[in-house]
FIVEXVO-327425 format. One record per residue (C-alpha): residue in one letter; residue number from 0; z, x, y negated. Coordinates in Angstrom, 1 decimal. Example, Ala and Ser with C-alpha at 12.3 -4.5 7.8 and 13.67 -1.06 7.14 Angstrom:
<lumros>
rest->A	nr->0	zz->7.8	xx->12.3	yy->4.5 .
rest->S	nr->1	zz->7.1	xx->13.7	yy->1.1 .
</lumros>
This chain:
<lumros>
rest->X	nr->0	zz->-110.9	xx->69.7	yy->-133.0 .
rest->X	nr->1	zz->-114.5	xx->69.9	yy->-132.8 .
rest->X	nr->2	zz->-116.7	xx->69.5	yy->-136.0 .
rest->X	nr->3	zz->-117.7	xx->66.1	yy->-137.4 .
rest->X	nr->4	zz->-121.1	xx->65.6	yy->-136.6 .
rest->X	nr->5	zz->-122.0	xx->62.5	yy->-139.1 .
rest->X	nr->6	zz->-122.0	xx->63.2	yy->-142.8 .
rest->X	nr->7	zz->-122.5	xx->61.5	yy->-145.8 .
rest->X	nr->8	zz->-125.3	xx->59.2	yy->-146.1 .
rest->X	nr->9	zz->-125.6	xx->58.7	yy->-142.4 .
rest->X	nr->10	zz->-125.9	xx->55.1	yy->-141.4 .
rest->X	nr->11	zz->-122.9	xx->54.6	yy->-138.6 .
rest->X	nr->12	zz->-121.8	xx->51.5	yy->-136.7 .
rest->X	nr->13	zz->-117.8	xx->50.9	yy->-135.8 .
rest->X	nr->14	zz->-117.3	xx->50.8	yy->-132.2 .
rest->X	nr->15	zz->-113.4	xx->50.5	yy->-132.5 .
rest->X	nr->16	zz->-111.0	xx->48.5	yy->-134.6 .
rest->X	nr->17	zz->-111.1	xx->45.4	yy->-137.0 .
rest->X	nr->18	zz->-114.7	xx->46.2	yy->-137.9 .
rest->X	nr->19	zz->-116.0	xx->46.5	yy->-134.7 .
rest->X	nr->20	zz->-120.0	xx->45.9	yy->-134.4 .
rest->X	nr->21	zz->-120.6	xx->46.0	yy->-138.1 .
rest->X	nr->22	zz->-122.3	xx->49.3	yy->-139.7 .
rest->X	nr->23	zz->-122.5	xx->51.0	yy->-143.0 .
rest->X	nr->24	zz->-123.3	xx->54.2	yy->-145.2 .
rest->X	nr->25	zz->-121.0	xx->56.8	yy->-144.7 .
rest->X	nr->26	zz->-119.6	xx->57.5	yy->-148.5 .
rest->X	nr->27	zz->-117.0	xx->60.3	yy->-147.8 .
rest->X	nr->28	zz->-116.0	xx->62.9	yy->-145.0 .
rest->X	nr->29	zz->-112.5	xx->64.2	yy->-145.0 .
rest->X	nr->30	zz->-113.4	xx->67.3	yy->-142.6 .
rest->X	nr->31	zz->-109.2	xx->68.9	yy->-142.5 .
rest->X	nr->32	zz->-108.2	xx->65.5	yy->-140.9 .
rest->X	nr->33	zz->-111.3	xx->63.9	yy->-139.0 .
rest->X	nr->34	zz->-111.7	xx->60.9	yy->-141.0 .
rest->X	nr->35	zz->-114.4	xx->58.8	yy->-142.8 .
rest->X	nr->36	zz->-115.1	xx->56.3	yy->-145.4 .
rest->X	nr->37	zz->-117.7	xx->53.8	yy->-144.5 .
rest->X	nr->38	zz->-119.4	xx->51.4	yy->-147.6 .
rest->X	nr->39	zz->-118.0	xx->47.7	yy->-147.1 .
rest->X	nr->40	zz->-115.8	xx->48.6	yy->-144.1 .
rest->X	nr->41	zz->-112.0	xx->48.8	yy->-143.6 .
rest->X	nr->42	zz->-111.3	xx->47.2	yy->-146.8 .
rest->X	nr->43	zz->-107.7	xx->47.8	yy->-148.3 .
rest->X	nr->44	zz->-106.1	xx->46.1	yy->-151.0 .
rest->X	nr->45	zz->-104.1	xx->48.0	yy->-153.8 .
rest->X	nr->46	zz->-101.9	xx->46.9	yy->-156.2 .
rest->X	nr->47	zz->-102.4	xx->49.0	yy->-159.6 .
rest->X	nr->48	zz->-100.4	xx->49.4	yy->-162.8 .
rest->X	nr->49	zz->-102.2	xx->48.8	yy->-166.4 .
rest->X	nr->50	zz->-103.9	xx->51.9	yy->-167.5 .
rest->X	nr->51	zz->-106.2	xx->53.4	yy->-170.0 .
rest->X	nr->52	zz->-109.1	xx->52.9	yy->-167.2 .
rest->X	nr->53	zz->-108.1	xx->49.7	yy->-166.0 .
rest->X	nr->54	zz->-106.5	xx->47.6	yy->-168.9 .
rest->X	nr->55	zz->-105.4	xx->44.8	yy->-166.9 .
rest->X	nr->56	zz->-103.6	xx->46.7	yy->-163.9 .
rest->X	nr->57	zz->-103.9	xx->43.9	yy->-160.7 .
rest->X	nr->58	zz->-105.1	xx->44.2	yy->-156.8 .
rest->X	nr->59	zz->-108.1	xx->46.2	yy->-155.8 .
rest->X	nr->60	zz->-110.1	xx->46.3	yy->-152.9 .
rest->X	nr->61	zz->-111.5	xx->49.5	yy->-151.8 .
rest->X	nr->62	zz->-112.9	xx->51.2	yy->-148.5 .
rest->X	nr->63	zz->-110.1	xx->53.3	yy->-146.5 .
rest->X	nr->64	zz->-110.5	xx->56.2	yy->-144.3 .
rest->X	nr->65	zz->-111.1	xx->55.6	yy->-140.5 .
rest->X	nr->66	zz->-111.1	xx->58.3	yy->-137.7 .
rest->X	nr->67	zz->-114.3	xx->59.9	yy->-137.1 .
rest->X	nr->68	zz->-114.1	xx->58.7	yy->-133.7 .
rest->X	nr->69	zz->-114.5	xx->55.2	yy->-134.4 .
rest->X	nr->70	zz->-117.6	xx->55.5	yy->-135.4 .
rest->X	nr->71	zz->-121.1	xx->56.5	yy->-134.0 .
rest->X	nr->72	zz->-124.6	xx->57.2	yy->-135.7 .
rest->X	nr->73	zz->-127.2	xx->54.6	yy->-136.0 .
rest->X	nr->74	zz->-130.8	xx->54.9	yy->-135.2 .
rest->X	nr->75	zz->-133.5	xx->52.1	yy->-135.0 .
rest->X	nr->76	zz->-130.7	xx->49.8	yy->-134.5 .
rest->X	nr->77	zz->-129.1	xx->51.5	yy->-131.7 .
rest->X	nr->78	zz->-126.0	xx->53.6	yy->-131.5 .
rest->X	nr->79	zz->-126.5	xx->57.6	yy->-130.3 .
rest->X	nr->80	zz->-124.8	xx->60.6	yy->-130.0 .
rest->X	nr->81	zz->-125.3	xx->63.6	yy->-132.0 .
rest->X	nr->82	zz->-126.6	xx->67.0	yy->-130.7 .
rest->X	nr->83	zz->-127.8	xx->70.2	yy->-131.9 .
rest->X	nr->84	zz->-130.6	xx->72.4	yy->-131.3 .
rest->X	nr->85	zz->-132.3	xx->75.5	yy->-133.0 .
rest->X	nr->86	zz->-135.5	xx->75.5	yy->-134.4 .
rest->X	nr->87	zz->-137.1	xx->78.6	yy->-136.3 .
rest->X	nr->88	zz->-133.6	xx->79.8	yy->-136.3 .
rest->X	nr->89	zz->-132.4	xx->77.2	yy->-138.2 .
rest->X	nr->90	zz->-129.6	xx->74.8	yy->-136.6 .
rest->X	nr->91	zz->-131.2	xx->71.3	yy->-136.4 .
rest->X	nr->92	zz->-129.3	xx->67.8	yy->-135.8 .
rest->X	nr->93	zz->-131.1	xx->65.3	yy->-132.9 .
rest->X	nr->94	zz->-130.4	xx->62.1	yy->-131.7 .
rest->X	nr->95	zz->-129.6	xx->62.3	yy->-128.1 .
rest->X	nr->96	zz->-131.1	xx->59.2	yy->-127.2 .
rest->X	nr->97	zz->-134.4	xx->60.0	yy->-128.2 .
rest->X	nr->98	zz->-134.5	xx->63.6	yy->-129.1 .
rest->X	nr->99	zz->-135.7	xx->63.2	yy->-132.6 .
rest->X	nr->100	zz->-134.7	xx->65.4	yy->-134.9 .
rest->X	nr->101	zz->-132.2	xx->63.6	yy->-137.5 .
rest->X	nr->102	zz->-132.5	xx->66.8	yy->-140.5 .
</lumros>
């Protein structure tokens, strides 16, 4: 599997699945499984027992991981692919549609 080109803090748009068309910020990346967790999207419910941290227990809603192929980088309201370029011996990420260096 090729490397994941999006990283934590990037704003992405979902291009497939139940949240298609929605956008959010990446809050976690699992490089081994090729999955990302996006803020406010792909919500799941989890039933928890009472514990020291959560005295009451109950039902908690939280973000679930989704496959990285279901999201695309969002730049100026448009989705774009990410490529790489070398500047002064450093590898930089580039938005393919605008050729603008991301970071």
